[in-house]
C-alpha positions in Angstrom: -20.2 78.4 52.4 -20.3 82.3 51.6 -19.0 83.1 55.0 -16.0 80.6 54.7 -15.0 82.1 51.2 -15.4 85.6 52.6 -13.2 84.7 55.7 -10.6 83.0 53.5 -10.4 86.1 51.2 -9.9 88.5 54.2 -7.4 86.2 55.8 -5.4 86.1 52.5 -5.8 90.0 52.0 -4.3 90.4 55.5 -1.5 88.1 54.9 -0.6 89.7 51.6 -0.6 93.1 53.4 1.7 91.7 56.1 4.1 90.2 53.6 4.2 93.4 51.6 5.0 95.6 54.7 7.9 93.5 55.7 9.5 93.7 52.3 9.4 97.5 52.2 12.9 98.8 52.4 13.7 101.8 54.5 15.6 104.5 52.1 19.0 105.4 53.6 20.2 109.0 53.3 23.8 108.8 52.3 25.6 111.5 54.4 29.1 110.9 55.4 28.6 113.2 58.3 26.4 110.3 59.7 29.7 108.5 60.4 31.0 111.3 62.8 30.8 109.0 65.9 33.4 106.7 64.2 35.9 109.6 63.6 38.0 108.8 66.7 38.0 105.0 66.0 39.1 105.7 62.3 41.7 108.3 63.1 43.3 106.1 65.9 43.4 102.5 67.0 40.5 102.9 69.6 37.6 100.7 69.8 34.4 101.9 67.9 31.4 102.7 70.3 28.0 101.2 69.9 26.8 104.6 68.3 29.6 104.2 65.8 28.6 100.6 64.9 25.0 101.4 64.5 25.9 104.3 62.1 28.2 102.1 60.1 25.6 99.5 59.8 22.9 102.1 58.8 25.2 103.7 56.3 26.5 100.3 54.8 24.5 100.8 51.5 26.6 103.9 51.0 30.1 102.8 51.5 30.7 102.1 47.9 29.5 105.7 47.1 32.0 107.0 49.8 34.7 104.8 48.4 34.3 106.2 45.0 34.6 109.7 46.1 38.2 110.9 46.0 37.9 113.1 48.8 36.5 110.4 51.1 38.3 107.4 49.8 41.4 108.0 52.0 39.4 107.9 55.0 36.8 105.1 54.3 39.3 102.8 52.7 41.9 103.1 55.5 43.2 100.3 57.5 41.6 101.7 60.6 38.2 102.2 58.8 38.4 98.5 57.7 39.2 97.5 61.3 36.2 99.6 62.6 33.9 98.1 60.0 35.2 94.6 60.8 34.8 95.0 64.6 31.3 96.2 64.0 30.5 93.3 61.8 30.0 95.2 58.6 31.7 93.5 55.6 33.8 95.9 53.5 31.9 96.1 50.0 33.8 95.3 46.7 32.9 98.2 44.6 
């Protein structure tokens, strides 16, 4: 009886650790320079690279911060930037 209780307790503890680890969010460092691979696609009508799409997805939590910055808003909110984000499958946030 004791071994069953101990085994159940251990299994529950392992499950809690696994579930807790899967909910841990990775912090994103908001640096607009991380979007440098997208510069060509944003400044022209060219298709974004895979690296560009990866960076936009990574920087997605930062997009509102960039859009609120008067120096960056012109670039981040431009039609080409929206097209790049759309092509990469990143929805434009409503800030």
